[in-house]
N, C-alpha and C positions, 0 to 999 in steps of 0.2 A: 406523712411521707415527705422525705427530703428531696430537694432538687439535685440533679446530677452534678452541679457545680459546688454543692455543699458537702465538704469533707471535714470531719472533725478529728483532729489528732489528739489522742488521749494519752500521749506519752510514749506508748509502745506500739500503737496501732491506729488505723483510721477507721471511722465508722461512717455510715451513710453512703457507701460506694455501691455501685451496681453489683447485685448478687449473682455471680456466675453459676453457683452451684444449684440454686433453686429455680430461678426463672430463666436465666440464660440470655435475657434481652437487655440491651444497654439502657433503654429508657426506664426500665423498672428499677426502683431503688428499694433495697431491703435495709431498713434502719437497724436491724439486729445484726447485720453483717459486720464483723470486725476483721479488718485485713491489716496485715503487717506491711510496712513499706516495700518489702521485697515482693509481696503479692501484687501490689499496685504496679510495680515495675514489670512484673511478669505479664500482667493484663495489658499494660501499655505496649509491651513488646509483642504480644500476640496480636493486638489490634494493628500495630504497625506492620507486622508480617502479613496479615490478611490484606491490608491496603497495598502492600508491595506486590503480593500475588495477583491481586486484581489488576493493578497497573501492568504487570508483566504479561498477563493474558491479553490485555488490550494491545500492548505493543507487539506481541506475537501475531495477533490477528492483522494489525497494520502492516507488519513485515510481509505476511502472506499475501495480502492484497497488493502491496507494492511489487513484490516479486511476480505475481500473476500479470500485473499490468506491464512490467518490464519485459516479460517473456512474450506477451502479446505484441508489444511494440517491436521487439526484435524480429518476430515473424513478419510483421508488416513491412519493416525496413528491408528484410530479405526479399519479400515479394516485389517491393518497389524497385529494388536493384535488378531483379530478373526482368521486370517489365521494361526498364530502361535499356537493358542489353538487347531485348527483343526489338524494341523500337529502333535502336541503332542498326541492327541487322536488317530490318525491313526498309529503313531509309537507304541503306547501302544497296539492297536488292532493287529498290525502286529506281535509284540513280543508274544502276547498271542496265535495267530494262529500258529506261529512257535513252541511254546512250546506244544500246543495241537497236532500238527502233529508229533512231536518227541515222545510224550507220546503214541499216537496211533500206531506209528511204533514199538515202544518197546513192546507194548502189543501184536501186531500182529507178532512179531519176524521178522521184516523186515531185510533182510541181509545187507542193506547198512547203518544201524544204529547200531553202537556198543554200548556197555554198558557205554562207556565214552562220548557219544554224536555223532553227525553227522561228517562225514569225510569232 
């Protein structure tokens, strides 16, 4: 049995290359296989195509994960913006309530409110 790196060119073909027709696995070497240079190119092209397809699948999954995370972050950013708006509204309402309470106390002559404001 020959190693995968041993290819013998006999003038018109190579021998000792992985046999795709009988075993189908790359580590297996069929010494009786005789392949033309165009066959080797086709096998190399198929291997390269499979590698590219695997890389493409990995990249597609990565893009899906990234899009999912971006969508999740966009939702969180929107929620943060809504909470900030609510906080601003509550702060404004609180300020108005304090002013109304001070005005009511001044009108009622509350002893703890001086004419300059609360203590």
